[in-house]
C-alpha positions as CSV (number, residue, x, y, z in Angstrom):
1,M,13.6,-32.2,-9.4
2,P,11.3,-29.6,-10.2
3,V,11.4,-26.2,-8.1
4,K,8.3,-25.4,-6.5
5,P,7.0,-22.0,-7.4
6,T,6.9,-19.1,-4.6
7,S,3.2,-18.1,-3.6
8,L,2.5,-14.5,-3.8
9,L,-0.6,-15.0,-1.8
10,G,0.7,-14.4,1.7
11,G,3.4,-13.6,4.0
12,E,5.2,-10.4,5.0
13,S,3.9,-7.1,3.7
14,V,6.1,-5.1,1.6
15,Y,3.9,-2.0,0.6
16,C,1.0,-0.9,2.4
17,I,-2.1,-0.3,0.5
18,N,-3.7,3.2,0.8
19,E,-7.4,3.1,1.8
20,A,-8.3,6.2,-0.1
21,Q,-6.6,4.8,-3.1
22,L,-8.1,1.5,-3.1
23,K,-11.5,2.9,-2.2
24,E,-11.3,5.0,-5.4
25,A,-10.1,1.9,-7.6
26,V,-13.0,0.3,-6.5
27,R,-15.3,2.9,-7.4
28,L,-13.5,3.4,-10.7
29,S,-13.9,-0.5,-11.3
30,E,-17.3,-1.0,-10.3
31,G,-19.2,2.6,-10.4
32,D,-17.6,4.9,-13.1
33,T,-19.7,4.9,-16.2
34,D,-16.7,4.9,-18.8
35,S,-13.9,2.9,-16.8
36,A,-15.9,0.3,-15.1
37,P,-17.3,-1.5,-18.2
38,R,-13.6,-1.8,-19.5
39,L,-12.2,-2.5,-16.2
40,Q,-14.7,-5.4,-15.6
41,R,-14.3,-7.0,-18.8
42,L,-10.4,-7.0,-18.2
43,I,-10.9,-8.6,-14.8
44,E,-13.2,-11.4,-15.9
45,T,-10.6,-12.4,-18.7
46,I,-7.8,-12.3,-16.2
47,E,-9.6,-14.4,-13.7
48,A,-10.9,-16.8,-16.1
49,E,-7.1,-17.3,-17.8
50,C,-5.1,-17.0,-14.6
51,N,-4.6,-18.8,-11.3
52,R,-4.4,-17.0,-8.1
53,N,-0.8,-17.1,-7.8
54,E,-0.7,-15.7,-11.5
55,R,-3.3,-12.9,-10.8
56,A,-1.1,-11.8,-7.9
57,A,1.9,-11.6,-10.1
58,L,0.2,-9.5,-12.4
59,A,-1.1,-7.3,-9.7
60,F,2.5,-7.0,-8.4
61,T,3.8,-6.5,-11.9
62,L,1.4,-3.5,-12.6
63,I,1.8,-1.9,-8.9
64,Q,6.1,-2.2,-9.6
65,R,5.3,-0.6,-13.1
66,L,3.1,2.0,-11.9
67,R,5.9,3.1,-9.4
68,T,8.6,3.1,-11.8
69,Q,7.2,4.2,-15.3
70,T,6.1,7.6,-16.1
71,D,3.1,7.9,-18.9
């Protein structure tokens, strides 16, 4: 019997989101002359190719990598 995948779309919060950082991320992805077009293309591709749970997995994975890796 197949195991049902765990939904990543709700439940208890583990991390809080800093509103100032979120606001800056939105500005960068929607209003920045250099970054916005590139980020919008990536977002459109991801939204077209991934379901909600996969997009949530990607978001969590990116956050985890940002927390643990250095440039």
